[in-house]
All heavy atoms as TSV, in Angstrom:
chain	resi	resn	atom	element	x	y	z
A	1	MET	N	N	10.492	-5.410	17.111
A	1	MET	CA	C	10.022	-6.067	15.956
A	1	MET	C	C	8.572	-5.456	15.657
A	1	MET	O	O	7.743	-5.422	16.505
A	1	MET	CB	C	9.885	-7.513	16.204
A	1	MET	CG	C	9.311	-8.252	14.973
A	1	MET	SD	S	9.367	-10.039	15.231
A	1	MET	CE	C	10.087	-10.594	13.830
A	2	SER	N	N	8.296	-5.181	14.323
A	2	SER	CA	C	6.916	-4.716	13.898
A	2	SER	C	C	5.979	-5.865	13.927
A	2	SER	O	O	6.349	-7.005	13.663
A	2	SER	CB	C	7.095	-4.120	12.663
A	2	SER	OG	O	7.877	-2.919	12.644
A	3	ARG	N	N	4.731	-5.597	14.159
A	3	ARG	CA	C	3.778	-6.527	14.252
A	3	ARG	C	C	3.473	-7.383	12.950
A	3	ARG	O	O	3.043	-8.520	12.887
A	3	ARG	CB	C	2.412	-5.963	14.700
A	3	ARG	CG	C	2.595	-5.438	16.077
A	3	ARG	CD	C	1.180	-4.950	16.711
A	3	ARG	NE	N	0.672	-3.998	15.790
A	3	ARG	CZ	C	-0.575	-3.504	15.868
A	3	ARG	NH1	N	-1.405	-3.967	16.866
A	3	ARG	NH2	N	-1.088	-2.552	15.196
A	4	LEU	N	N	3.687	-6.556	11.760
A	4	LEU	CA	C	3.345	-7.377	10.522
A	4	LEU	C	C	4.646	-7.731	9.667
A	4	LEU	O	O	4.397	-7.981	8.526
A	4	LEU	CB	C	2.570	-6.324	9.630
A	4	LEU	CG	C	1.079	-6.027	10.318
A	4	LEU	CD1	C	0.381	-4.988	9.523
A	4	LEU	CD2	C	0.206	-7.152	10.588
A	5	ASN	N	N	5.774	-7.843	10.306
A	5	ASN	CA	C	7.005	-8.433	9.619
A	5	ASN	C	C	6.778	-9.743	9.004
A	5	ASN	O	O	6.037	-10.442	9.577
A	5	ASN	CB	C	8.127	-8.478	10.504
A	5	ASN	CG	C	8.847	-7.126	10.672
A	5	ASN	OD1	O	8.605	-6.167	9.888
A	5	ASN	ND2	N	9.650	-7.032	11.608
A	6	GLY	N	N	6.987	-9.881	7.685
A	6	GLY	CA	C	6.789	-11.229	7.154
A	6	GLY	C	C	5.402	-11.475	6.622
A	6	GLY	O	O	5.080	-12.394	6.015
A	7	LYS	N	N	4.503	-10.424	6.626
A	7	LYS	CA	C	3.116	-10.498	6.215
A	7	LYS	C	C	3.040	-9.810	4.821
A	7	LYS	O	O	3.752	-8.818	4.688
A	7	LYS	CB	C	2.169	-10.068	7.218
A	7	LYS	CG	C	2.308	-10.691	8.585
A	7	LYS	CD	C	1.759	-12.155	8.518
A	7	LYS	CE	C	1.829	-12.647	9.908
A	7	LYS	NZ	N	1.558	-14.090	10.001
A	8	VAL	N	N	2.085	-10.304	4.052
A	8	VAL	CA	C	1.809	-9.507	2.841
A	8	VAL	C	C	0.269	-9.010	2.930
A	8	VAL	O	O	-0.554	-9.869	3.161
A	8	VAL	CB	C	1.980	-10.401	1.597
A	8	VAL	CG1	C	1.676	-9.538	0.406
A	8	VAL	CG2	C	3.545	-10.732	1.471
A	9	ALA	N	N	0.034	-7.772	2.661
A	9	ALA	CA	C	-1.202	-7.232	2.642
A	9	ALA	C	C	-1.673	-6.842	1.319
A	9	ALA	O	O	-0.931	-6.186	0.526
A	9	ALA	CB	C	-1.405	-6.114	3.552
A	10	VAL	N	N	-2.899	-7.250	0.836
A	10	VAL	CA	C	-3.474	-6.709	-0.523
A	10	VAL	C	C	-4.410	-5.761	-0.105
A	10	VAL	O	O	-5.442	-6.098	0.644
A	10	VAL	CB	C	-3.981	-7.905	-1.278
A	10	VAL	CG1	C	-4.722	-7.473	-2.569
A	10	VAL	CG2	C	-2.979	-8.895	-1.571
A	11	ILE	N	N	-4.268	-4.572	-0.586
A	11	ILE	CA	C	-5.213	-3.395	-0.185
A	11	ILE	C	C	-5.781	-2.824	-1.450
A	11	ILE	O	O	-5.063	-2.288	-2.147
A	11	ILE	CB	C	-4.455	-2.328	0.631
A	11	ILE	CG1	C	-3.853	-2.993	1.863
A	11	ILE	CG2	C	-5.374	-1.236	0.969
A	11	ILE	CD1	C	-2.908	-2.175	2.649
A	12	THR	N	N	-7.108	-2.894	-1.547
A	12	THR	CA	C	-7.828	-2.259	-2.750
A	12	THR	C	C	-8.262	-0.945	-2.279
A	12	THR	O	O	-8.386	-0.658	-1.104
A	12	THR	CB	C	-8.934	-3.156	-3.163
A	12	THR	OG1	O	-9.876	-3.360	-2.085
A	12	THR	CG2	C	-8.498	-4.588	-3.740
A	13	GLY	N	N	-8.526	-0.029	-3.194
A	13	GLY	CA	C	-8.934	1.332	-2.850
A	13	GLY	C	C	-7.831	2.100	-2.241
A	13	GLY	O	O	-8.004	2.890	-1.398
A	14	ALA	N	N	-6.531	1.825	-2.673
A	14	ALA	CA	C	-5.481	2.343	-2.022
A	14	ALA	C	C	-5.004	3.721	-2.487
A	14	ALA	O	O	-4.027	4.377	-2.090
A	14	ALA	CB	C	-4.120	1.370	-2.203
A	15	SER	N	N	-5.791	4.292	-3.460
A	15	SER	CA	C	-5.456	5.622	-3.938
A	15	SER	C	C	-5.619	6.915	-2.987
A	15	SER	O	O	-5.176	7.864	-3.166
A	15	SER	CB	C	-5.976	5.872	-5.362
A	15	SER	OG	O	-7.327	6.139	-5.275
A	16	SER	N	N	-6.605	6.681	-2.062
A	16	SER	CA	C	-6.957	7.829	-1.178
A	16	SER	C	C	-7.709	7.256	-0.058
A	16	SER	O	O	-7.978	5.978	0.087
A	16	SER	CB	C	-7.892	8.680	-2.068
A	16	SER	OG	O	-9.095	8.187	-2.303
A	17	GLY	N	N	-8.081	8.214	0.942
A	17	GLY	CA	C	-8.997	7.869	1.922
A	17	GLY	C	C	-8.508	6.655	2.919
A	17	GLY	O	O	-7.329	6.606	3.236
A	18	LEU	N	N	-9.494	5.909	3.281
A	18	LEU	CA	C	-9.141	4.895	4.257
A	18	LEU	C	C	-8.157	3.794	3.652
A	18	LEU	O	O	-7.252	3.309	4.306
A	18	LEU	CB	C	-10.575	4.004	4.519
A	18	LEU	CG	C	-10.420	3.028	5.632
A	18	LEU	CD1	C	-9.978	3.572	6.871
A	18	LEU	CD2	C	-11.729	2.412	5.726
A	19	GLY	N	N	-8.286	3.447	2.301
A	19	GLY	CA	C	-7.318	2.588	1.763
A	19	GLY	C	C	-5.956	3.085	1.911
A	19	GLY	O	O	-5.022	2.337	2.168
A	20	ARG	N	N	-5.689	4.281	1.641
A	20	ARG	CA	C	-4.309	4.949	1.639
A	20	ARG	C	C	-3.833	4.908	3.225
A	20	ARG	O	O	-2.691	4.601	3.513
A	20	ARG	CB	C	-4.324	6.401	1.177
A	20	ARG	CG	C	-2.960	7.085	1.312
A	20	ARG	CD	C	-2.965	8.472	0.676
A	20	ARG	NE	N	-2.766	8.403	-0.671
A	20	ARG	CZ	C	-2.937	9.258	-1.568
A	20	ARG	NH1	N	-3.252	10.500	-1.065
A	20	ARG	NH2	N	-2.717	9.112	-2.886
A	21	ALA	N	N	-4.734	5.226	4.070
A	21	ALA	CA	C	-4.341	5.230	5.410
A	21	ALA	C	C	-3.978	3.852	6.006
A	21	ALA	O	O	-3.037	3.611	6.682
A	21	ALA	CB	C	-5.450	5.765	6.323
A	22	ILE	N	N	-4.759	2.788	5.504
A	22	ILE	CA	C	-4.341	1.485	5.871
A	22	ILE	C	C	-3.065	1.057	5.221
A	22	ILE	O	O	-2.154	0.483	5.990
A	22	ILE	CB	C	-5.558	0.575	5.459
A	22	ILE	CG1	C	-6.790	0.803	6.266
A	22	ILE	CG2	C	-5.037	-0.868	5.667
A	22	ILE	CD1	C	-7.955	0.115	5.677
A	23	ALA	N	N	-2.831	1.369	4.024
A	23	ALA	CA	C	-1.502	1.065	3.391
A	23	ALA	C	C	-0.374	1.681	4.193
A	23	ALA	O	O	0.538	1.040	4.401
A	23	ALA	CB	C	-1.568	1.398	1.924
A	24	LEU	N	N	-0.419	2.926	4.472
A	24	LEU	CA	C	0.571	3.591	5.148
A	24	LEU	C	C	0.838	2.937	6.516
A	24	LEU	O	O	2.056	2.773	6.987
A	24	LEU	CB	C	0.467	5.089	5.292
A	24	LEU	CG	C	0.211	5.739	3.997
A	24	LEU	CD1	C	-0.086	7.267	4.103
A	24	LEU	CD2	C	1.606	5.752	3.187
A	25	ARG	N	N	-0.149	2.839	7.277
A	25	ARG	CA	C	-0.058	2.115	8.595
A	25	ARG	C	C	0.546	0.683	8.567
A	25	ARG	O	O	1.378	0.285	9.217
A	25	ARG	CB	C	-1.557	2.068	9.319
A	25	ARG	CG	C	-1.380	1.505	10.742
A	25	ARG	CD	C	-0.419	2.235	11.589
A	25	ARG	NE	N	-0.240	1.587	12.816
A	25	ARG	CZ	C	-0.888	1.943	14.071
A	25	ARG	NH1	N	-1.629	3.065	13.981
A	25	ARG	NH2	N	-0.567	1.297	15.084
A	26	PHE	N	N	0.023	-0.078	7.639
A	26	PHE	CA	C	0.556	-1.438	7.468
A	26	PHE	C	C	1.980	-1.541	7.164
A	26	PHE	O	O	2.820	-2.241	7.616
A	26	PHE	CB	C	-0.291	-2.213	6.479
A	26	PHE	CG	C	-1.610	-2.850	6.878
A	26	PHE	CD1	C	-2.259	-2.350	7.960
A	26	PHE	CD2	C	-2.145	-3.944	6.301
A	26	PHE	CE1	C	-3.417	-2.799	8.459
A	26	PHE	CE2	C	-3.267	-4.494	6.753
A	26	PHE	CZ	C	-3.959	-3.960	7.911
A	27	ALA	N	N	2.383	-0.616	6.174
A	27	ALA	CA	C	3.846	-0.457	5.727
A	27	ALA	C	C	4.679	-0.114	7.008
A	27	ALA	O	O	5.785	-0.685	7.211
A	27	ALA	CB	C	3.999	0.574	4.744
A	28	SER	N	N	4.113	0.850	7.828
A	28	SER	CA	C	4.956	1.205	9.033
A	28	SER	C	C	5.045	0.144	10.005
A	28	SER	O	O	6.019	0.041	10.798
A	28	SER	CB	C	4.272	2.352	9.657
A	28	SER	OG	O	3.019	2.014	10.335
A	29	GLU	N	N	4.094	-0.827	9.995
A	29	GLU	CA	C	4.282	-2.017	10.860
A	29	GLU	C	C	4.953	-3.242	10.245
A	29	GLU	O	O	5.089	-4.252	10.812
A	29	GLU	CB	C	2.802	-2.512	11.187
A	29	GLU	CG	C	1.937	-1.495	12.066
A	29	GLU	CD	C	2.425	-1.527	13.440
A	29	GLU	OE1	O	3.062	-2.414	13.858
A	29	GLU	OE2	O	2.129	-0.554	14.180
A	30	GLY	N	N	5.589	-2.931	9.062
A	30	GLY	CA	C	6.399	-3.927	8.516
A	30	GLY	C	C	5.898	-4.907	7.368
A	30	GLY	O	O	6.607	-5.814	6.875
A	31	ALA	N	N	4.609	-4.656	7.024
A	31	ALA	CA	C	4.076	-5.646	5.938
A	31	ALA	C	C	4.524	-5.158	4.606
A	31	ALA	O	O	4.845	-4.020	4.404
A	31	ALA	CB	C	2.540	-5.446	5.975
A	32	SER	N	N	4.606	-6.161	3.775
A	32	SER	CA	C	4.793	-6.050	2.338
A	32	SER	C	C	3.469	-5.847	1.755
A	32	SER	O	O	2.531	-6.313	2.194
A	32	SER	CB	C	5.392	-7.295	1.709
A	32	SER	OG	O	6.711	-7.333	2.206
A	33	LEU	N	N	3.318	-4.827	0.807
A	33	LEU	CA	C	2.083	-4.364	0.259
A	33	LEU	C	C	1.889	-4.565	-1.237
A	33	LEU	O	O	2.753	-4.367	-2.166
A	33	LEU	CB	C	1.833	-2.892	0.628
A	33	LEU	CG	C	2.048	-2.421	2.024
A	33	LEU	CD1	C	1.719	-0.899	1.968
A	33	LEU	CD2	C	1.037	-3.080	2.769
A	34	VAL	N	N	0.732	-5.115	-1.675
A	34	VAL	CA	C	0.195	-4.932	-2.998
A	34	VAL	C	C	-0.909	-4.025	-3.008
A	34	VAL	O	O	-1.973	-4.466	-2.370
A	34	VAL	CB	C	-0.135	-6.386	-3.567
A	34	VAL	CG1	C	-0.620	-6.330	-4.972
A	34	VAL	CG2	C	1.093	-7.398	-3.334
A	35	LEU	N	N	-0.800	-2.844	-3.604
A	35	LEU	CA	C	-1.890	-1.915	-3.645
A	35	LEU	C	C	-2.564	-2.027	-4.871
A	35	LEU	O	O	-1.989	-2.165	-5.852
A	35	LEU	CB	C	-1.239	-0.492	-3.471
A	35	LEU	CG	C	-0.146	-0.266	-2.185
A	35	LEU	CD1	C	0.333	0.948	-2.291
A	35	LEU	CD2	C	-1.029	-0.536	-0.954
A	36	GLY	N	N	-3.833	-1.803	-4.789
A	36	GLY	CA	C	-4.698	-1.753	-6.044
A	36	GLY	C	C	-5.669	-0.684	-6.106
A	36	GLY	O	O	-6.189	-0.386	-5.062
A	37	ASP	N	N	-5.966	-0.160	-7.298
A	37	ASP	CA	C	-6.959	0.919	-7.396
A	37	ASP	C	C	-7.183	1.154	-8.839
A	37	ASP	O	O	-6.313	0.944	-9.665
A	37	ASP	CB	C	-6.656	2.159	-6.596
A	37	ASP	CG	C	-7.937	3.065	-6.302
A	37	ASP	OD1	O	-8.484	3.435	-7.307
A	37	ASP	OD2	O	-8.172	3.157	-5.175
A	38	ILE	N	N	-8.301	1.765	-9.306
A	38	ILE	CA	C	-8.577	2.114	-10.629
A	38	ILE	C	C	-7.836	3.460	-10.921
A	38	ILE	O	O	-7.567	3.682	-12.115
A	38	ILE	CB	C	-10.095	2.186	-10.854
A	38	ILE	CG1	C	-10.429	2.078	-12.373
A	38	ILE	CG2	C	-10.617	3.307	-10.153
A	38	ILE	CD1	C	-11.756	1.923	-12.742
A	39	ASP	N	N	-7.602	4.213	-9.854
A	39	ASP	CA	C	-6.884	5.438	-9.935
A	39	ASP	C	C	-5.503	5.272	-9.960
A	39	ASP	O	O	-4.730	5.182	-8.896
A	39	ASP	CB	C	-7.377	6.509	-8.935
A	39	ASP	CG	C	-6.632	7.770	-8.890
A	39	ASP	OD1	O	-5.861	8.059	-9.810
A	39	ASP	OD2	O	-6.946	8.567	-8.035
A	40	GLU	N	N	-4.918	5.188	-11.094
A	40	GLU	CA	C	-3.305	4.858	-11.216
A	40	GLU	C	C	-2.469	5.988	-10.555
A	40	GLU	O	O	-1.521	5.745	-9.848
A	40	GLU	CB	C	-2.917	4.808	-12.686
A	40	GLU	CG	C	-2.691	3.285	-13.060
A	40	GLU	CD	C	-2.182	3.243	-14.469
A	40	GLU	OE1	O	-3.031	3.486	-15.403
A	40	GLU	OE2	O	-0.946	3.002	-14.591
A	41	GLU	N	N	-2.839	7.299	-10.746
A	41	GLU	CA	C	-2.068	8.417	-10.295
A	41	GLU	C	C	-2.172	8.359	-8.704
A	41	GLU	O	O	-1.181	8.513	-8.010
A	41	GLU	CB	C	-2.623	9.708	-10.780
A	41	GLU	CG	C	-1.716	10.787	-10.472
A	41	GLU	CD	C	-2.213	12.065	-11.087
A	41	GLU	OE1	O	-2.503	12.104	-12.349
A	41	GLU	OE2	O	-2.313	13.103	-10.415
A	42	GLY	N	N	-3.372	8.254	-8.139
A	42	GLY	CA	C	-3.449	8.242	-6.746
A	42	GLY	C	C	-2.744	7.045	-6.090
A	42	GLY	O	O	-2.168	7.099	-4.971
A	43	GLY	N	N	-2.844	5.816	-6.728
A	43	GLY	CA	C	-2.189	4.635	-6.190
A	43	GLY	C	C	-0.637	4.714	-6.215
A	43	GLY	O	O	-0.017	4.371	-5.209
A	44	ALA	N	N	-0.192	5.396	-7.207
A	44	ALA	CA	C	1.205	5.542	-7.308
A	44	ALA	C	C	1.837	6.611	-6.218
A	44	ALA	O	O	2.690	6.319	-5.631
A	44	ALA	CB	C	1.738	6.039	-8.691
A	45	GLU	N	N	0.673	7.559	-5.953
A	45	GLU	CA	C	1.157	8.495	-4.894
A	45	GLU	C	C	1.153	7.898	-3.596
A	45	GLU	O	O	2.101	8.154	-2.700
A	45	GLU	CB	C	0.121	9.739	-4.878
A	45	GLU	CG	C	0.374	10.760	-3.788
A	45	GLU	CD	C	1.578	11.397	-3.778
A	45	GLU	OE1	O	2.269	11.473	-4.835
A	45	GLU	OE2	O	2.046	11.830	-2.669
A	46	THR	N	N	0.175	6.916	-3.255
A	46	THR	CA	C	0.227	6.163	-2.052
A	46	THR	C	C	1.472	5.491	-1.868
A	46	THR	O	O	2.151	5.487	-0.782
A	46	THR	CB	C	-0.860	5.155	-1.989
A	46	THR	OG1	O	-2.098	6.145	-2.067
A	46	THR	CG2	C	-1.006	4.466	-0.607
A	47	ALA	N	N	1.939	4.764	-2.978
A	47	ALA	CA	C	3.241	3.918	-2.980
A	47	ALA	C	C	4.453	4.923	-2.634
A	47	ALA	O	O	5.350	4.577	-1.848
A	47	ALA	CB	C	3.454	3.301	-4.341
A	48	ARG	N	N	4.361	6.147	-3.228
A	48	ARG	CA	C	5.475	7.090	-2.847
A	48	ARG	C	C	5.570	7.587	-1.540
A	48	ARG	O	O	6.553	7.899	-0.977
A	48	ARG	CB	C	5.372	8.224	-3.932
A	48	ARG	CG	C	5.885	7.869	-5.248
A	48	ARG	CD	C	6.101	9.176	-6.058
A	48	ARG	NE	N	4.701	9.880	-6.339
A	48	ARG	CZ	C	3.938	9.579	-7.366
A	48	ARG	NH1	N	4.334	8.658	-8.197
A	48	ARG	NH2	N	2.924	10.158	-7.536
A	49	ARG	N	N	4.381	7.595	-0.849
A	49	ARG	CA	C	4.183	8.207	0.452
A	49	ARG	C	C	4.802	7.170	1.525
A	49	ARG	O	O	4.971	7.572	2.699
A	49	ARG	CB	C	2.835	8.600	0.779
A	49	ARG	CG	C	2.360	9.750	0.142
A	49	ARG	CD	C	0.961	10.139	0.545
A	49	ARG	NE	N	0.471	11.312	-0.111
A	49	ARG	CZ	C	-0.545	12.063	0.373
A	49	ARG	NH1	N	-1.121	11.823	1.425
A	49	ARG	NH2	N	-0.898	13.159	-0.342
A	50	VAL	N	N	4.842	5.904	1.172
A	50	VAL	CA	C	5.279	4.888	2.146
A	50	VAL	C	C	6.935	5.391	2.355
A	50	VAL	O	O	7.556	5.736	1.525
A	50	VAL	CB	C	5.333	3.520	1.449
A	50	VAL	CG1	C	6.067	2.647	2.368
A	50	VAL	CG2	C	3.897	3.118	1.323
A	51	ALA	N	N	7.195	5.201	3.716
A	51	ALA	CA	C	8.504	5.628	4.028
A	51	ALA	C	C	9.608	4.915	3.195
A	51	ALA	O	O	9.502	3.721	2.922
A	51	ALA	CB	C	8.753	5.242	5.585
A	52	PRO	N	N	10.617	5.719	2.971
A	52	PRO	CA	C	11.657	5.144	2.079
A	52	PRO	C	C	12.222	3.680	2.480
A	52	PRO	O	O	12.515	2.906	1.610
A	52	PRO	CB	C	12.808	6.214	2.155
A	52	PRO	CG	C	12.077	7.467	2.522
A	52	PRO	CD	C	10.993	6.977	3.377
A	53	GLU	N	N	12.302	3.489	3.789
A	53	GLU	CA	C	12.978	2.178	4.089
A	53	GLU	C	C	11.965	1.016	3.823
A	53	GLU	O	O	12.358	-0.125	3.992
A	53	GLU	CB	C	13.306	2.159	5.649
A	53	GLU	CG	C	12.211	2.405	6.716
A	53	GLU	CD	C	11.901	3.865	6.971
A	53	GLU	OE1	O	12.337	4.823	6.185
A	53	GLU	OE2	O	11.296	4.184	8.022
A	54	HIS	N	N	10.624	1.342	3.531
A	54	HIS	CA	C	9.773	0.309	3.217
A	54	HIS	C	C	9.347	0.154	1.725
A	54	HIS	O	O	8.697	-0.732	1.477
A	54	HIS	CB	C	8.467	0.562	4.020
A	54	HIS	CG	C	8.686	0.456	5.627
A	54	HIS	ND1	N	9.152	-0.641	6.303
A	54	HIS	CD2	C	8.477	1.394	6.475
A	54	HIS	CE1	C	9.354	-0.222	7.531
A	54	HIS	NE2	N	8.848	0.982	7.655
A	55	ARG	N	N	9.826	1.097	0.945
A	55	ARG	CA	C	9.245	1.134	-0.504
A	55	ARG	C	C	9.659	0.011	-1.264
A	55	ARG	O	O	8.927	-0.315	-2.139
A	55	ARG	CB	C	9.857	2.421	-1.160
A	55	ARG	CG	C	9.071	3.732	-0.773
A	55	ARG	CD	C	9.321	4.903	-1.669
A	55	ARG	NE	N	8.918	6.022	-0.940
A	55	ARG	CZ	C	9.647	7.158	-0.775
A	55	ARG	NH1	N	10.730	7.151	-1.254
A	55	ARG	NH2	N	9.126	8.106	-0.204
A	56	SER	N	N	10.621	-0.605	-0.906
A	56	SER	CA	C	11.116	-1.879	-1.824
A	56	SER	C	C	10.223	-3.017	-1.612
A	56	SER	O	O	10.117	-3.877	-2.455
A	56	SER	CB	C	12.539	-2.395	-1.477
A	56	SER	OG	O	12.432	-2.853	-0.110
A	57	ARG	N	N	9.178	-2.952	-0.648
A	57	ARG	CA	C	8.305	-3.998	-0.520
A	57	ARG	C	C	6.906	-3.585	-0.805
A	57	ARG	O	O	5.917	-4.149	-0.325
A	57	ARG	CB	C	8.314	-4.296	1.060
A	57	ARG	CG	C	9.583	-4.940	1.620
A	57	ARG	CD	C	9.623	-5.443	2.974
A	57	ARG	NE	N	8.702	-4.796	3.839
A	57	ARG	CZ	C	9.123	-4.065	4.931
A	57	ARG	NH1	N	10.300	-3.818	5.088
A	57	ARG	NH2	N	8.169	-3.387	5.619
A	58	VAL	N	N	6.893	-2.526	-1.632
A	58	VAL	CA	C	5.395	-2.044	-1.985
A	58	VAL	C	C	5.304	-2.092	-3.577
A	58	VAL	O	O	6.181	-1.639	-4.327
A	58	VAL	CB	C	5.231	-0.519	-1.566
A	58	VAL	CG1	C	3.870	-0.069	-1.984
A	58	VAL	CG2	C	5.330	-0.436	-0.033
A	59	ARG	N	N	4.233	-2.636	-4.011
A	59	ARG	CA	C	3.890	-2.667	-5.462
A	59	ARG	C	C	2.451	-2.192	-5.691
A	59	ARG	O	O	1.564	-2.446	-4.920
A	59	ARG	CB	C	3.916	-4.243	-6.021
A	59	ARG	CG	C	5.371	-4.766	-6.002
A	59	ARG	CD	C	6.274	-4.075	-6.957
A	59	ARG	NE	N	7.605	-4.575	-6.788
A	59	ARG	CZ	C	8.567	-4.116	-6.103
A	59	ARG	NH1	N	8.457	-3.103	-5.372
A	59	ARG	NH2	N	9.684	-4.707	-6.100
A	60	PHE	N	N	2.329	-1.371	-6.652
A	60	PHE	CA	C	0.894	-0.819	-7.109
A	60	PHE	C	C	0.641	-1.368	-8.434
A	60	PHE	O	O	1.314	-1.435	-9.414
A	60	PHE	CB	C	0.851	0.675	-7.113
A	60	PHE	CG	C	-0.453	1.168	-7.712
A	60	PHE	CD1	C	-1.538	1.159	-6.892
A	60	PHE	CD2	C	-0.591	1.529	-9.065
A	60	PHE	CE1	C	-2.794	1.552	-7.463
A	60	PHE	CE2	C	-1.638	1.924	-9.608
A	60	PHE	CZ	C	-2.820	1.902	-8.829
A	61	ARG	N	N	-0.730	-1.960	-8.528
A	61	ARG	CA	C	-1.272	-2.285	-9.788
A	61	ARG	C	C	-2.587	-1.841	-10.013
A	61	ARG	O	O	-3.450	-1.632	-9.060
A	61	ARG	CB	C	-1.412	-3.920	-9.657
A	61	ARG	CG	C	-0.194	-4.598	-9.618
A	61	ARG	CD	C	0.734	-4.518	-10.904
A	61	ARG	NE	N	2.029	-5.182	-10.795
A	61	ARG	CZ	C	3.099	-4.671	-10.518
A	61	ARG	NH1	N	3.234	-3.376	-10.376
A	61	ARG	NH2	N	4.152	-5.341	-10.512
A	62	ARG	N	N	-2.934	-1.135	-11.174
A	62	ARG	CA	C	-4.170	-0.677	-11.537
A	62	ARG	C	C	-5.110	-1.823	-11.669
A	62	ARG	O	O	-4.809	-2.856	-12.332
A	62	ARG	CB	C	-4.038	0.045	-12.838
A	62	ARG	CG	C	-5.345	0.594	-13.133
A	62	ARG	CD	C	-5.409	1.366	-14.566
A	62	ARG	NE	N	-6.647	1.937	-14.899
A	62	ARG	CZ	C	-7.773	1.282	-15.175
A	62	ARG	NH1	N	-7.836	-0.135	-15.268
A	62	ARG	NH2	N	-8.975	1.998	-15.438
A	63	LEU	N	N	-6.255	-1.805	-10.957
A	63	LEU	CA	C	-7.304	-2.772	-11.015
A	63	LEU	C	C	-8.671	-2.208	-10.801
A	63	LEU	O	O	-8.778	-1.272	-10.032
A	63	LEU	CB	C	-6.821	-3.905	-10.186
A	63	LEU	CG	C	-6.906	-3.720	-8.641
A	63	LEU	CD1	C	-8.284	-3.943	-8.054
A	63	LEU	CD2	C	-5.877	-4.659	-8.024
A	64	ASP	N	N	-9.593	-2.869	-11.311
A	64	ASP	CA	C	-10.937	-2.609	-10.895
A	64	ASP	C	C	-11.716	-3.887	-10.373
A	64	ASP	O	O	-11.826	-4.885	-10.974
A	64	ASP	CB	C	-11.724	-2.288	-12.267
A	64	ASP	CG	C	-13.063	-1.787	-12.164
A	64	ASP	OD1	O	-13.800	-1.858	-10.889
A	64	ASP	OD2	O	-13.693	-1.265	-13.068
A	65	VAL	N	N	-12.060	-3.738	-9.083
A	65	VAL	CA	C	-12.546	-4.919	-8.460
A	65	VAL	C	C	-14.149	-5.025	-8.615
A	65	VAL	O	O	-14.626	-5.900	-8.017
A	65	VAL	CB	C	-12.250	-4.947	-7.012
A	65	VAL	CG1	C	-10.741	-4.921	-6.712
A	65	VAL	CG2	C	-12.865	-3.666	-6.278
A	66	THR	N	N	-14.747	-4.290	-9.360
A	66	THR	CA	C	-16.264	-4.317	-9.527
A	66	THR	C	C	-16.597	-5.564	-10.375
A	66	THR	O	O	-16.009	-6.033	-11.220
A	66	THR	CB	C	-16.774	-3.005	-10.190
A	66	THR	OG1	O	-16.232	-2.833	-11.438
A	66	THR	CG2	C	-16.663	-1.941	-9.276
């Protein structure tokens, strides 16, 4: 059983760098994800990089948290 099964993570800055790395790791641990970033293209790419078996539990939304 994965450590984050049944949990939902909201990750901002998910289009690259640390945000992307966290998103990919959390997905691999079983979390459902809501990804946010001002960079739509990068955020969509992060969602595509999530392993196919976890993609149904990932949503990306463009947002600016400033």
